[in-house]
Every structure is written in C-alpha cells, then in structure tokens.
C-alpha positions in Angstrom: -80.2 -85.5 67.1 -81.8 -82.4 68.2 -78.6 -81.3 70.0 -76.5 -82.1 67.1 -78.8 -80.2 64.8 -78.8 -77.3 67.1 -75.0 -77.2 67.3 -74.5 -76.9 63.6 -73.7 -73.3 62.6 -76.0 -71.8 60.0 -74.7 -71.4 56.4 -73.3 -67.9 55.4 -75.5 -65.8 53.3 -74.8 -65.7 49.6 -72.7 -62.7 48.5 -74.6 -59.9 46.7 -73.8 -59.5 42.9 -71.8 -56.1 42.5 -70.3 -54.7 39.1 -66.5 -54.1 38.9 -64.8 -51.4 36.4 -61.7 -52.4 34.2 -59.2 -49.4 34.2 -57.6 -50.3 30.8 -61.0 -50.5 29.1 -61.9 -47.1 30.6 -58.7 -45.4 29.3 -59.2 -46.8 25.8 -62.8 -45.7 25.8 -61.7 -42.2 26.9 -59.0 -42.0 24.2 -61.4 -43.2 21.6 -63.9 -40.6 22.7 -61.3 -37.8 22.6 -59.9 -38.9 19.3 -63.4 -39.1 17.9 -64.1 -35.7 19.1 -60.8 -34.3 17.6 -61.4 -36.0 14.3 -64.9 -34.8 14.4 -63.8 -31.3 15.1 -61.2 -31.5 12.4 -63.7 -32.8 10.0 -66.1 -30.1 11.1 -63.4 -27.5 10.8 -62.4 -28.9 7.4 -66.0 -28.9 6.4 -66.5 -25.4 7.7 -63.3 -24.2 6.0 -64.1 -26.0 2.8 -67.6 -24.6 2.6 -66.7 -21.1 3.7 -63.3 -21.2 2.0 -61.9 -19.9 5.3 -62.8 -16.3 4.4 -63.8 -15.6 8.0 -60.2 -16.2 9.0 -59.0 -13.0 7.2 -58.9 -10.8 10.4 -57.1 -13.6 12.3 -54.6 -14.1 9.5 -53.8 -10.4 9.4 -53.5 -10.2 13.2 -51.2 -13.1 13.7 -49.1 -12.6 10.5 -48.5 -9.0 11.6 -47.5 -10.0 15.1 -45.2 -12.7 13.8 -43.4 -10.6 11.2 -43.6 -7.4 13.2 -45.0 -5.8 10.0 -48.5 -4.8 9.0 -50.0 -7.5 6.8 -53.3 -6.7 5.0 -55.5 -8.3 2.4 -57.6 -5.8 0.4 -59.7 -8.3 -1.6 -60.8 -11.9 -1.5 -59.1 -14.2 1.1 -59.2 -18.0 1.2 -57.5 -20.4 3.6 -58.7 -24.0 3.8 -57.7 -27.6 3.0 -58.3 -28.7 -0.6 -58.5 -31.5 0.1 -55.4 -32.2 2.2 -52.9 -29.4 1.2 -53.4 -25.9 2.5 -55.1 -23.7 -0.1 -54.1 -20.0 0.4 -55.5 -17.2 -1.8 -55.2 -13.5 -1.3 -56.1 -10.5 -3.5 -54.3 -7.3 -2.8 -51.9 -8.7 -0.3 -49.5 -6.2 1.3 -46.7 -6.6 3.8 -45.4 -3.3 5.2 -41.7 -2.1 5.4 -40.0 -1.0 8.6 -40.5 2.7 9.4 -37.0 3.6 8.2 -37.6 2.3 4.7 -38.2 4.7 1.8 -41.2 2.7 0.5 -44.3 1.8 2.4 -44.5 -1.9 1.5 -42.0 -4.7 1.3 -44.3 -6.8 -0.8 -47.6 -6.3 -2.6 -49.4 -8.5 -5.1 -52.6 -8.3 -7.0 -53.0 -12.1 -6.6 -51.3 -14.8 -4.8 -52.8 -18.3 -5.1 -50.9 -21.2 -3.5 -51.2 -24.8 -2.4 -48.7 -25.7 0.4 -47.9 -29.2 1.5 -49.5 -29.7 5.0 -46.8 -32.2 5.9 -44.0 -29.6 5.2 -45.9 -27.1 7.4 -46.0 -29.6 10.3 -42.7 -31.5 10.0 -40.6 -30.2 7.1 -37.5 -28.0 7.5 -38.5 -26.1 4.4 -41.9 -25.3 3.1 -43.0 -27.0 -0.1 -45.3 -25.2 -2.5 -47.1 -27.6 -4.9 -48.7 -24.7 -6.8 -48.0 -21.0 -7.0 -49.6 -18.3 -9.1 -48.3 -14.8 -8.5 -49.6 -11.8 -10.5 -48.5 -8.2 -10.6 -46.3 -8.4 -7.5 -43.8 -5.8 -6.3 -40.9 -6.4 -3.9 -38.9 -3.7 -2.2 -35.5 -4.9 -1.0 -33.6 -2.2 0.9 -30.8 -1.7 3.3 -30.7 1.0 5.9 -28.0 3.7 5.9 -25.8 1.9 8.4 -26.1 -1.3 6.4 -27.1 -3.3 9.5 -30.8 -4.0 8.8 -32.8 -4.8 5.7 -36.4 -4.9 4.8 -36.6 -8.7 4.1 -35.3 -9.9 7.5 -38.3 -10.5 9.7 -37.3 -12.1 13.0 -35.2 -10.4 15.7 -32.6 -13.2 15.3 -31.8 -11.8 11.9 -32.9 -14.8 9.8 -33.8 -13.6 6.3 -36.8 -14.8 4.4 -36.1 -18.1 2.7 -37.7 -19.0 -0.6 -39.7 -22.3 -0.4 -39.5 -25.2 -2.8 -42.0 -24.5 -5.6 -43.1 -27.5 -7.7 -45.5 -25.9 -10.1 -46.5 -22.3 -10.8 -46.7 -19.2 -12.9 -45.3 -15.8 -11.9 -46.1 -12.8 -14.1 -45.7 -9.0 -13.8 -43.0 -9.2 -11.1 -41.0 -6.1 -10.3 -38.1 -5.9 -7.8 -36.6 -2.7 -6.4 -33.2 -2.9 -4.7 -31.7 0.0 -2.8 -28.3 0.1 -1.0 -27.4 3.6 0.4 -23.9 2.4 1.2 -23.2 1.6 -2.4 -25.4 4.5 -3.6 -27.2 1.9 -5.7 -30.9 2.0 -6.7 -32.2 -0.6 -9.2 -35.6 -1.4 -10.5 -35.8 -4.9 -12.1 -38.6 -6.5 -14.1 -38.8 -10.3 -14.2 -40.2 -12.0 -17.2 -43.1 -14.5 -16.8 -42.0 -17.6 -15.1 -43.6 -21.0 -15.6 -42.7 -24.2 -13.6 -44.1 -27.7 -13.5 -43.0 -30.9 -11.7 -40.4 -28.9 -9.8 -38.9 -27.8 -13.1 -38.8 -24.3 -14.6 -39.8 -24.2 -18.2 -36.9 -21.9 -19.1 -34.3 -19.6 -17.6 -35.6 -16.7 -15.4 -34.9 -13.6 -17.3 -34.9 -10.0 -16.0 -34.2 -6.5 -17.2 -34.3 -3.0 -15.8 -32.1 -0.1 -14.8 -31.3 2.4 -12.1 -28.6 4.6 -10.8 -25.3 4.0 -9.0 -23.4 7.0 -7.6 -26.0 9.1 -9.4 -24.9 7.6 -12.8 -27.8 6.0 -14.7 -27.4 2.4 -16.0 -29.4 -0.3 -17.7 -29.1 -4.0 -17.0 -30.4 -7.4 -18.3 -29.6 -11.0 -17.3 -30.9 -14.4 -16.4 -30.9 -17.1 -13.8 -29.8 -19.8 -16.2 -30.2 -22.8 -13.9 -33.3 -22.1 -11.7 -34.2 -25.8 -11.5 -30.8 -26.6 -10.0 -31.1 -23.6 -7.7 -34.4 -24.7 -6.3 -33.2 -28.2 -5.8 -30.5 -26.8 -3.5 -27.8 -26.3 -6.1 -26.0 -23.2 -7.3 -27.4 -20.4 -9.3 -25.9 -20.1 -12.8 -26.1 -16.4 -13.2 -25.5 -13.9 -16.1 -25.7 -10.1 -16.0 -25.0 -7.4 -18.5 -25.0 -3.7 -17.4 -24.2 -0.6 -19.3 -23.7 3.0 -18.3 -22.8 6.0 -20.4 -19.2 5.0 -21.1 -18.9 1.7 -19.2 -20.0 -1.9 -20.0 -20.0 -4.7 -17.5 -20.6 -8.4 -18.0 -20.9 -10.8 -15.1 -21.3 -14.6 -15.4 -20.8 -17.6 -13.1 -22.5 -19.2 -10.2 -23.9 -18.1 -6.8 -24.9 -20.2 -3.9 -28.4 -18.7 -3.8 -30.8 -16.5 -5.6 -29.4 -13.3 -4.2 -26.5 -14.7 -2.2 -23.1 -13.4 -3.2 -21.2 -15.0 -0.3 -19.0 -17.7 -1.8 -19.9 -16.8 -5.4 -17.7 -17.8 -8.3 -18.1 -15.1 -10.9 -16.2 -13.8 -13.9 -16.4 -10.0 -14.5 -15.5 -8.2 -17.7 -15.4 -4.4 -17.7 -14.6 -2.1 -20.6 -15.0 1.5 -21.4 -13.5 4.8 -22.3 -12.1 5.8 -18.9 -11.3 3.5 -16.0 -12.3 6.3 -13.6 -15.9 5.8 -14.6 -15.9 2.2 -13.3 -14.2 3.0 -10.0 -16.6 5.8 -9.3 -19.4 3.2 -9.1 -17.7 2.1 -5.9 -17.2 5.6 -4.7 -13.4 5.5 -5.5 -11.3 7.9 -7.4 -8.4 7.1 -9.8 -6.6 9.2 -12.5 -8.3 9.3 -15.9 -7.2 6.7 -18.4 -7.5 6.0 -22.1 -9.8 3.2 -23.3 -9.5 0.0 -21.2 -10.7 -3.5 -20.8 -10.3 -5.7 -17.7 -11.4 -9.1 -16.6 -11.2 -10.8 -13.2 -12.7 -13.4 -10.9 -15.2 -11.9 -8.4 -16.4 -13.2 -5.1 -17.9 -11.6 -1.9 -16.6 -12.5 1.5 -18.2 -10.7 4.4 -17.9 -7.0 3.7 -15.3 -7.5 0.9 -15.7 -7.6 -2.8 -12.6 -9.5 -4.0 -11.3 -9.2 -7.6 -8.7 -11.8 -8.2 -6.7 -13.0 -11.3 -7.2 -9.5 -12.8 -5.8 -9.0 -16.3 -6.3 -6.5 -19.1 -5.0 -3.2 -20.4 -5.5 0.6 -20.3 -4.4 2.4 -23.5 -1.2 0.6 -24.7 -0.3 -0.6 -21.2 -1.0 -4.0 -19.6 -2.3 -4.5 -16.1 -2.7 -7.5 -13.8 -3.0 -8.4 -10.2 -5.8 -8.4 -7.5 -8.0 -5.9 -5.8 -10.4 -5.8 -2.8 -13.1 -3.2 -2.2 -14.7 -3.1 1.2 -16.8 -0.8 3.4 -15.4 -0.9 6.9 -17.2 1.5 9.3 -19.4 2.6 6.3 -16.3 3.9 4.5 -15.0 2.6 1.2 -11.5 1.1 1.2 -9.5 -0.1 -1.8 -6.6 -2.5 -1.4 -4.8 -3.5 -4.6 -1.6 -5.3 -5.7 -1.1 -4.5 -9.3 1.6 -5.0 -11.9 2.4 -4.0 -15.5 5.0 -5.5 -17.7 5.2 -2.4 -20.0 3.5 1.0 -19.7 3.3 3.5 -22.4 4.4 7.0 -21.2 1.3 8.4 -22.8 -0.8 6.4 -20.3 1.1 7.9 -17.4 0.0 11.4 -18.5 -3.2 11.6 -16.4 -1.3 10.5 -13.3 0.3 13.9 -13.1 -2.6 15.9 -14.6 -2.3 15.7 -18.4 -5.1 14.6 -20.7 -4.0 11.3 -22.2 -5.9 11.3 -25.4 -4.6 14.7 -26.3 -1.0 13.6 -25.6 -1.5 10.5 -27.6 -2.7 12.4 -30.7 -0.6 15.6 -30.5 2.5 14.3 -28.7 4.3 16.3 -26.0 3.0 19.6 -27.4 -0.4 18.7 -26.0 1.0 19.2 -22.5 1.8 22.8 -23.3 -1.1 25.0 -22.3 -1.1 28.7 -23.4 -1.9 31.0 -20.5 -2.0 34.6 -21.7 0.3 33.8 -24.6 2.8 32.1 -22.3 3.5 28.4 -22.8 2.9 26.3 -19.7 4.2 22.8 -19.1 3.3 22.0 -15.5 -0.1 20.3 -15.1 -2.9 22.2 -13.5 -5.5 19.5 -13.1 -6.9 20.0 -9.5 -6.8 17.3 -6.9 -10.4 16.0 -6.3 -10.4 16.8 -2.6 -14.0 16.0 -2.0 -13.7 12.7 -3.6 -10.6 11.4 -1.7 -12.3 12.3 1.5 -14.8 9.5 1.0 -12.5 6.5 0.9 -9.1 5.1 1.9 -6.7 3.0 -0.1 -3.5 1.0 -0.1 -2.1 0.2 -3.5 1.2 -1.5 -4.4 2.0 -1.1 -8.1 5.0 -2.4 -10.0 6.0 -1.6 -13.6 8.8 -3.5 -15.4 9.4 -1.0 -18.2 8.2 2.4 -19.4 7.9 2.7 -23.2 9.2 6.2 -24.1 12.0 7.7 -26.3 13.8 9.7 -23.6 15.6 8.3 -20.6 15.5 4.5 -19.9 13.2 3.9 -16.9 12.5 0.4 -15.5 11.5 -1.5 -12.3 9.1 1.1 -11.0 7.7 0.3 -7.5 5.0 2.5 -6.1 3.2 2.3 -2.7 0.2 4.5 -2.4 -1.5 5.1 0.9 -4.7 7.2 1.4 -5.9 7.7 4.9 -8.5 10.3 5.6 -7.4 12.7 2.9 -3.7 12.2 3.6 -2.2 10.8 0.3 1.3 9.4 0.4 3.4 8.1 -2.5 6.0 6.5 -0.4 8.2 4.9 -1.5 8.2 5.6 -5.2 11.3 4.0 -6.7 12.6 3.2 -10.2 15.8 2.5 -12.1 17.3 4.9 -14.6 19.5 3.8 -17.5 20.0 0.4 -15.9 22.5 1.8 -13.4 20.9 4.7 -11.6 18.2 4.6 -9.0 15.6 7.2 -8.1 13.7 7.2 -4.8 10.9 9.6 -3.8 8.6 10.2 -0.9 5.7 12.5 -1.8 3.0 13.5 0.7 -0.2 15.4 -0.2 -2.1 16.5 2.8 -5.6 17.5 1.9 -6.8 17.5 5.6 -5.8 21.2 5.8 -7.7 24.0 3.9 -4.8 24.7 1.6 -3.4 21.4 0.3 0.2 20.9 1.5 2.6 18.9 -0.7 5.9 17.7 0.5 8.5 16.5 -2.1 11.6 14.5 -1.3 13.3 13.1 -4.4 16.7 11.4 -4.5 18.8 10.2 -7.4 21.7 7.9 -6.8 24.9 8.3 -8.9 24.0 7.6 -12.5 26.4 7.5 -15.5 25.6 10.3 -17.9 26.5 8.4 -21.0 23.8 5.9 -20.2 21.3 8.4 -18.9 21.5 10.4 -22.2 22.3 7.5 -24.5 19.4 8.0 -26.8 20.2 11.7 -27.2 23.8 11.1 -28.4 25.2 13.8 -26.1 27.8 11.5 -24.6 29.7 8.5 -25.8 31.6 5.8 -24.0 34.5 8.2 -23.4 32.3 9.9 -20.8 32.7 8.4 -17.3 31.0 11.3 -15.4 28.1 10.6 -13.2 25.3 12.6 -11.7 23.4 12.5 -8.4 20.7 14.7 -7.1 18.2 15.6 -4.4 15.1 17.7 -4.4 13.4 18.8 -1.1 10.5 21.2 -1.4 7.1 22.0 0.2 4.3 23.9 -1.4 0.6 24.7 -1.1 -2.1 24.3 -3.7 -4.4 21.6 -5.1 -2.5 21.3 -8.4 1.1 20.4 -9.3 1.5 23.9 -10.8 0.2 25.7 -7.7 2.2 23.6 -5.2 5.4 24.3 -7.1 4.6 28.0 -7.6 4.4 28.5 -3.9 7.1 26.1 -2.9 10.1 26.5 -0.7 13.2 24.3 -0.5 16.3 23.3 -2.4 17.3 21.5 -5.6 20.9 20.1 -5.8 22.5 18.2 -8.7 26.1 17.0 -8.0 28.7 16.0 -10.6 31.4 13.9 -9.0 34.8 13.6 -10.7 34.7 12.2 -14.2 35.4 12.7 -17.9 33.1 14.2 -20.5 33.1 14.8 -24.2 35.0 18.0 -25.1 32.5 19.0 -27.8 29.6 19.9 -25.6 31.6 21.3 -22.8 33.5 23.7 -25.0 30.3 24.7 -26.8 28.8 25.6 -23.4 32.0 27.5 -22.4 32.2 29.2 -25.8 36.0 29.1 -25.6 36.6 29.8 -29.3 40.4 29.2 -29.1 40.3 25.8 -27.4 37.3 24.7 -29.5 39.0 25.6 -32.8 42.2 24.1 -31.7 40.6 20.7 -30.9 38.6 20.9 -34.0 41.7 21.4 -36.2 43.5 18.6 -34.3 40.6 16.2 -34.7 40.4 16.0 -30.9 36.8 17.1 -30.7 35.7 14.0 -28.8 38.7 13.7 -26.5 37.4 13.6 -23.0 38.2 16.4 -20.5 38.2 16.1 -16.8 35.6 17.5 -14.5 36.9 17.6 -11.0 33.5 18.4 -9.3 30.4 20.2 -10.1 27.2 21.5 -8.3 24.1 22.8 -10.0 22.0 23.9 -7.0 19.0 26.2 -6.5 17.4 27.6 -3.4 13.6 27.9 -3.9 11.6 30.6 -2.2 8.0 31.2 -2.9 8.3 29.4 -6.2 11.4 31.2 -7.4 14.6 29.1 -7.8 17.9 31.0 -7.5 21.3 29.5 -8.5 22.9 28.8 -5.1 25.4 28.0 -6.6 26.0 26.7 -10.1 29.7 25.8 -10.0 31.6 23.3 -12.2 35.3 22.8 -11.9 37.1 21.2 -14.9 40.8 20.6 -15.5 41.0 23.7 -17.7 38.4 26.2 -16.4 35.7 27.0 -13.8 32.1 27.4 -15.0 29.6 29.4 -13.0 26.1 30.8 -13.5 23.8 33.4 -12.1 20.0 33.8 -12.3 17.6 30.9 -12.0 14.0 30.1 -13.0 10.5 30.6 -11.7 7.8 28.0 -11.1 5.2 30.8 -11.1 5.4 31.5 -14.8 7.8 28.8 -15.8 10.3 31.3 -17.1 14.1 30.7 -17.4 16.7 33.5 -16.9 20.3 32.2 -16.4 23.7 33.2 -17.6 26.6 30.7 -17.7 30.2 31.9 -17.7 33.5 30.0 -18.0 36.9 31.3 -16.7 40.0 29.6 -17.9 42.7 28.3 -15.6 45.3 28.9 -18.5 45.7 31.6 -21.0 43.7 31.1 -24.2 43.4 33.0 -27.4 40.0 33.6 -29.1 38.1 33.0 -25.9 34.6 34.5 -25.9 34.8 35.3 -22.2 31.1 36.2 -22.1 28.0 34.5 -20.6 25.9 32.0 -22.5 22.3 32.7 -21.7 19.4 30.3 -21.2 16.0 31.9 -21.3 12.5 31.4 -22.5 10.2 29.0 -20.7 10.1 25.3 -19.5 8.0 24.4 -22.4 10.0 26.4 -24.9 13.6 27.2 -23.7 16.0 29.4 -25.6 19.7 30.2 -25.4 22.0 33.0 -26.4 25.5 32.5 -27.7 25.9 36.0 -29.1 25.5 38.2 -25.9 25.8 41.9 -25.3 29.1 41.3 -23.6 30.5 39.4 -26.6 29.3 42.1 -28.9 30.9 44.8 -26.7 34.2 42.9 -26.8 33.9 42.4 -30.5 33.4 46.2 -30.8 36.5 46.8 -28.7 38.5 44.4 -30.9 37.3 46.2 -34.0 38.4 49.5 -32.6 41.8 48.2 -31.7 42.2 46.8 -35.1 41.4 50.1 -36.7 43.6 52.3 -34.4 46.5 49.8 -33.9 46.8 46.7 -36.0 44.9 43.5 -36.8 46.9 41.6 -34.1 45.7 44.1 -31.5 42.1 43.1 -32.3 42.8 39.6 -31.0 43.7 41.0 -27.6 40.0 41.7 -26.9 39.4 37.9 -26.9 42.3 36.7 -24.8 41.5 34.9 -21.6 44.4 35.5 -19.2 43.5 32.2 -17.3 43.1 33.6 -13.8 40.5 31.1 -12.6 41.3 29.3 -9.3 40.8 25.6 -8.6 37.7 24.9 -6.6 37.6 23.2 -3.3 35.5 20.2 -4.1 34.4 19.3 -0.5 31.6 21.9 -0.3 30.6 21.2 -3.9 30.2 17.5 -3.4 28.3 18.2 -0.1 25.8 20.3 -2.0 26.5 23.4 0.1 25.1 26.8 -0.7 27.1 29.5 -2.4 28.1 31.1 0.8 30.0 28.0 1.8 31.9 27.5 -1.4 35.7 28.2 -1.5 38.6 27.9 -3.9 41.5 25.5 -3.2 43.2 28.5 -1.6 40.3 29.1 0.8 39.0 32.2 -1.1 35.5 32.8 -2.1 35.0 32.0 -5.8 34.1 34.8 -8.1 31.1 35.0 -10.3 28.9 32.7 -8.4 26.7 35.6 -7.2 24.8 36.0 -4.0 21.5 34.4 -3.3 19.7 37.7 -3.5 21.3 38.6 -6.8 20.4 35.3 -8.3 16.9 35.5 -6.9 16.5 38.9 -8.5 17.6 37.6 -11.9 15.5 34.4 -11.6 12.3 36.4 -10.8 12.7 38.2 -14.1 12.9 41.6 -12.6 16.1 42.5 -14.4 15.6 43.9 -17.9 16.3 41.3 -20.5 18.3 42.2 -23.6 18.1 39.5 -26.1 20.4 39.3 -29.2 19.8 36.6 -31.7 18.0 34.7 -29.0 16.3 31.5 -30.0 12.8 31.2 -28.4 
C-alpha cells in the first residue's frame, strides 16, 4: 500500500488567477474618451465663443482672410464670430477688403456694418453658402477691370473664379453704392441701390437702383431695377430693366440675364433714340456719319468678347434701317461688323455721308449745300475726315439700299461694302443701278495712314440710255436711243472731299456711242440758226438726229480739268470744246463750237460758253464772236445789199467726219483723227485747254447768265 501510495504522482498545482484585456472594449473606450474630449472641447469652444462673442479671433480672421483672398482684410470696429446657437454668427463694423495694387480705388469693399448668420451645414457640406440673415449698412463696392481687360477686382483666387453671391434667406441692405469702371469701354458708373428687404428667401420688392457716370467722356444718368430678385436668388434668371440718358441719346434695356451681373447668354431688348446716331456709336468708341433724328430697337446679347445686336429695326430721318451688328474688342481694339439694309432712303439722309449737314439740307433744300467762300459759291463738301477717331477701331459693313427717294436720276439697288483696317478706309465695291438699265460701280480708297490723307477714286458707269437717265427732266423722249458710259480715275490728297479733288490728278471720260437724240437740244447747243429755224417751221423739232460717236473727256492735273478732248460727231456736224473747269475754286470756263458738214444759212458759227461755278453755272449764247459777225453782216448790208448781210452767217460745211475708234476708246486729244486720218481742228491742245480751265484767260461776258 505504501508502494502504491508512493508511486502515485502528486497533483499539479492550481493555476494562478491572472486578468486578461478585451481589445474591442479597449478601442470603444478610447473612442468614447476621444469623442468625449472633442465634444468637450467643442462645447468649451462654443462656450468660450458664446461668452466672448469670438472677439479675440479678430486678428486671426484678418490674417487668414487676407491670406486666402490675397487682399488686405481689416475690421476697424467691433468683431464677433461665434455659434448662436448652431449657425455661425458673424458681425463686423468697419470691414474693408482691399483692391489689387493696379486698381484706382484702395478698397474693393467696405461697410459700416455687416451682421450675418450663416448656415453651419452649408459651410461644411454645401456647394453654396446659405445666409439665414444679413444686415448690411452703408456699404461700398468697387468693381473694376484693368486696362488689358484680363483681371478684375472681384476675382480672388488664382484660378480666376469670381466671387459668388450666397443664398440669402432674410435680410436688409441699406445705403449701398456700387462703382463700376471699365477702361476698355471708357465707362465709369456710380450706382446707388435702394434699401432691400428680404424674408423667407423672398425679396419684398424689386431691387431698384439709380446713378450716373461717364462713357467716352460723355456724362449720363441711369435708373433701373432687378424685377425678379427672388427668382434670381433661387437660381433663375434676372428680369432686368435699365433706362439711361445722355445729352442727346436715350437708351432703354429690358429682358433677362442669367445672373446679377452676368451678360453672357442674356436675352435683352434695346431701344435707342436721339438726335444723331453718331452720339450712340461714340459710346462704343466708333465713328459714323452724322444723321438726323433716329430710333432703333434690337435684341442684345453678349457672347465672349462680342456684343451682338440682332433683329435690328428702325429709322434715321425719313429712311428705314434693319439688319444686325456686332461690336467686339479683339486685342483691346474696337471692331464693328454689320449687315444692314434699307428699303428706301431719302437723299437728304445721305447728305452727311459726303459731308453735308442733313438738317440744313432738309429745311433749305439743295441750296444748303452751297457754302459761300469769299463770295464764291461752293458745292463740294469740306467736312474733315475724323482721322484720330478712325484710328481707334476697325470695321466691316455691308449695306444695301433698295431705292433712293430723290427727284433727279432714278437710283436703286445700292450695295456698299465698307472696310476699315488701321486707318485704311475702303468703299469697295460700291454699286448701284441707274434708271433701271444702267449700272455704276466704284472703288474708293481713303488712306489715313499717311500724314496727308490719300484718296483714290475709280468710278465706272456702264452704257445707260439717256432718255431713261434724264426722264424726269424731260430733256429726251422715246425717240432718243443714245446711251452714255463713263469712267473716272483720280487720286488726290486732303482730309476733305474738296481738298482731295482740288489736288487730284487723273482722267474723266464720258463716251457717247452711236445713237439718236432729239434735235431741239442738240441744235440749241450748236446754235445753228438756219437748221433750227428750218426744223421749227417744218414742225420737225423733235425729229431725232444721229450721233455717230462722242467723247467728253478731261485730263485733271493738280485739281484743274482740261478738255482732252470734247468731241461729238453727228450726222450733220462736229461739236468740239475748249477750256475746262477747276476743282480748286469750282469754276467753269468752257466754249462749245459746232462746225457743219454741209452748207447752212443763218448759222451762228460761234462758241456757246459755259461759265460760272459748279453751284451756279451760267452759259452764253450771245458771244463776242457772234457779235463780231453780226457787226460784219451789218456792215455788208450797208455797203452792199441786205442779201450780203446773210453771208456773214453762212456755214460753208467744211467739217470732216471723225474717226470713231479713238473716240470710243476714250483716247486723249493727241490721238484723235478724222476719217481721213487728219487731226481734227478746234479740239485744242492740253496746255491750251488747261490754261482756259484754270481761269487765267481774261473772261469777256456778254449777256451771261450767272
């Protein structure tokens, strides 16, 4: 038993009691402790902020706000920033936010008082801040673009994101003034906003504003309203209205915009009216001819750098206007692109296009275009080209006119293309129809890039029936089949039409191809008394006579036009002329002569003179030559017999047929020949004609009409 007992192993000792830690319980306890600490800290911070109103955060607010906005942010008076109880309460007295260094004003924004409650949830998680309450008193905002129009004062971040207005649920804004400056548009506006009240995200009324400023140094006043601020703040469009008035221009704008100041994608209706359309265009830095009173309306929107005026309609003076127009500022330079049309234009309204004052022409008629210079009537306009103004912008304009209302020559289907490129102005092409059967085309270039403005004229008239061209004057009837074609090529210097023509060089050629004309006016011009009386007695006054060919041409040198040549060949005689006219003083000094191809009794055989001035021409039928022949006839009648007196008026009919080739080619006098190859007589040399045209020859006037 003892052995058995001794062989039994002893029992193992009882394990000691040791504590084991649960990891899950430890983590929960840690989280609870941290959360409790955070909550405690938040409550402590909330309590501290609530008790102190967060006034001690003023330096911190100024520091970090300045760093974030890259502007100096300062609070001159009381500052509060705390939770009340859950939303963020922010109050600042004398808050200022500085402008960039390039701005003309020190501060972008300043306010005597700003008191807000901002939703904490929107600050942490919202895409747009929500302001539950806003009180803003005596605030001033300066909104300004730099000269290059690349930066503005209200864009804070380097990414170029502009300041976005938060949602405002309730509030009151009083004493607000906004200054807007845009050097590119030469625009400066100071606007005062009426007191604004809002509650439950709704504005109590429209937001109204008024003010004034200058645009292109012209003062203006304005007033308007945001008529749907509630819809705008809810993410809708801004129903906008504006009225502006300058000295002679009134503008009304109404419609909708996507945002408070956003014009991109706007849908606006513009109405403009005034005494002179030039005033309105000058607001954009553009130049147009002066006009009579006008009124226009169009749709307006802004796309990128372009102001687009579409569906434009209206009138200027007694002329209608429609089309579209775009004003842009590429490379900081104004550019106008327009496509315009008029169904009917009154000729009075065209007066300023060539330098005449339209209102004077409208009240006084054509005589208003005649200016007295030293007692001499002047017809050519002398309004100077606005060289400095056209340097500031470029343009491309297409303008079409169906009809011109005027009592002279029928003009229709005008098509004008105007290009202005860095002071080079081109009217090319300029075309229109004459008398429903002729066509005039012109290319005119005005180069203001050079110190002395250079104008290049090239005007072409296609063959046009004379009876239709002068239908309203009654000069020709249906028996006239003659046509006329012409070309003018000249260059001159000067900043007015008068100066450019007075210094011009070139050639004017009017060609009369073969055709028939009324006898009455041809014979009166020839002053062939015998043939005229014969046809009068035989009642053949209106019987057509044949013109084989004719050329009325002038060579222009330094503004003086000399006949080179004037040569008209008819079936019965040859008409020639000497002299010419001057663009310098607008004087006329020409003598027409007709030589018969057959013998004729009672032929005057003396020149018919044209003299005076463009504005007041005169003519001479009784000339010194005719009086001399009359004296010779009288002497023969006394010493011989009455029959002998007739011999002084006999035309022996020695005129030779003209070779029409050089005539129809518009050749100079030196190239003209008779059908026998001889040089025609009485067409004069260029030097002789130039001398007469310049007025250097002594003028003897007998019974002249001036």
